[in-house]
C-alpha positions in Angstrom: -9.3 19.5 10.1 -10.8 22.2 9.0 -8.3 24.9 9.7 -5.5 22.1 9.2 -6.8 21.6 5.5 -8.2 25.0 5.3 -11.6 23.4 3.8 -15.1 24.0 5.0 -16.9 21.0 7.5 -19.9 20.5 5.0 -17.1 19.9 2.1 -15.7 17.2 4.3 -18.8 15.8 5.0 -19.6 15.4 1.6 -16.5 13.8 0.4 -17.2 11.3 3.0 -19.9 10.2 1.6 -18.4 10.0 -2.4 -15.3 8.7 -1.7 -15.6 5.7 0.1 -12.5 5.2 1.6 -12.6 8.1 3.7 -13.9 6.3 6.9 -14.5 8.3 10.1 -15.1 7.8 13.2 -17.5 9.9 15.3 -17.2 9.9 18.8 -20.1 10.9 22.1 -21.0 14.5 20.7 -21.2 13.7 17.3 -17.8 15.0 17.1 -15.8 13.1 14.0 -12.1 12.3 14.4 -10.3 11.7 11.4 -6.6 9.2 11.4 -3.7 10.1 9.9 -4.6 8.2 7.0 -7.7 10.2 6.4 -5.8 12.9 7.1 -3.5 11.9 4.0 -6.2 10.9 2.0 -8.1 13.9 2.4 -4.8 16.1 1.3 -5.0 14.5 -1.9 -8.7 14.7 -2.6 -8.4 18.6 -1.9 -5.0 18.6 -3.8 -7.2 16.7 -7.1 -10.0 19.1 -6.6 -8.6 22.5 -5.9 -5.6 22.3 -7.2 -5.3 19.8 -10.4 -9.1 21.6 -11.3 -10.9 17.9 -11.1 -14.1 17.4 -11.1 -15.4 15.0 -7.8 -16.6 12.7 -10.2 -13.0 13.0 -11.8 -11.4 12.8 -8.5 -13.0 9.7 -7.9 -11.7 8.1 -11.3 -8.2 9.2 -10.7 -8.2 7.7 -6.3 -9.7 4.6 -8.2 -7.2 4.5 -10.9 -4.4 4.4 -8.2 -6.2 2.0 -6.0 -5.9 -0.5 -9.3 -2.4 1.1 -10.5 -1.2 0.7 -7.1 -2.9 -3.4 -6.5 -1.3 -4.0 -10.1 2.7 -2.8 -9.2 2.4 -4.7 -5.9 0.9 -8.0 -7.5 4.2 -7.8 -10.2 6.4 -6.7 -7.2 5.4 -10.1 -5.7 6.0 -11.9 -8.7 9.2 -10.3 -9.3 10.2 -11.0 -5.3 8.7 -15.4 -5.5 10.8 -15.7 -8.4 13.7 -14.2 -6.4 13.4 -16.1 -3.1 12.7 -19.7 -5.3 16.2 -18.4 -7.0 18.0 -17.8 -3.9 16.3 -21.1 -2.5 17.4 -23.7 -5.6 21.2 -22.0 -4.8 20.8 -23.0 -0.8 19.6 -26.3 -1.9 23.1 -26.7 -5.0 25.2 -25.2 -1.9 23.7 -27.7 0.7 24.0 -30.4 -1.9 27.7 -29.5 -2.0 28.5 -29.3 2.0 27.0 -32.6 1.9 29.0 -34.3 -0.6 32.5 -33.1 0.9 31.4 -34.2 4.0 31.0 -37.9 2.8 34.5 -37.6 0.8 35.7 -37.1 4.4 33.9 -39.6 6.3 35.0 -41.9 3.2 38.9 -41.0 3.7 38.7 -41.1 7.4 39.6 -37.5 7.7 
């Protein structure tokens, strides 16, 4: 992992204590196992700290801000999706009523 990200092991272990979302699994012999999500998360942290020159506290705040924005966007998106779904349901109901009326007319005329 350290070679992949070009980060020293003690740095990653320290980040694990500071970033709540970063959860590693340890196996027998205390070797750490990182999921693909963990690797991506570590890349984001590295970019914030090394490339964009955030302090550790600033990186933690930035991650929290991004998470909050993501949740807000998802909530907004689900509200739009709910509205679109309701519109579709109303249109389907209208079409079903039209079909029902056509069938009733056919029945009355003997077609």
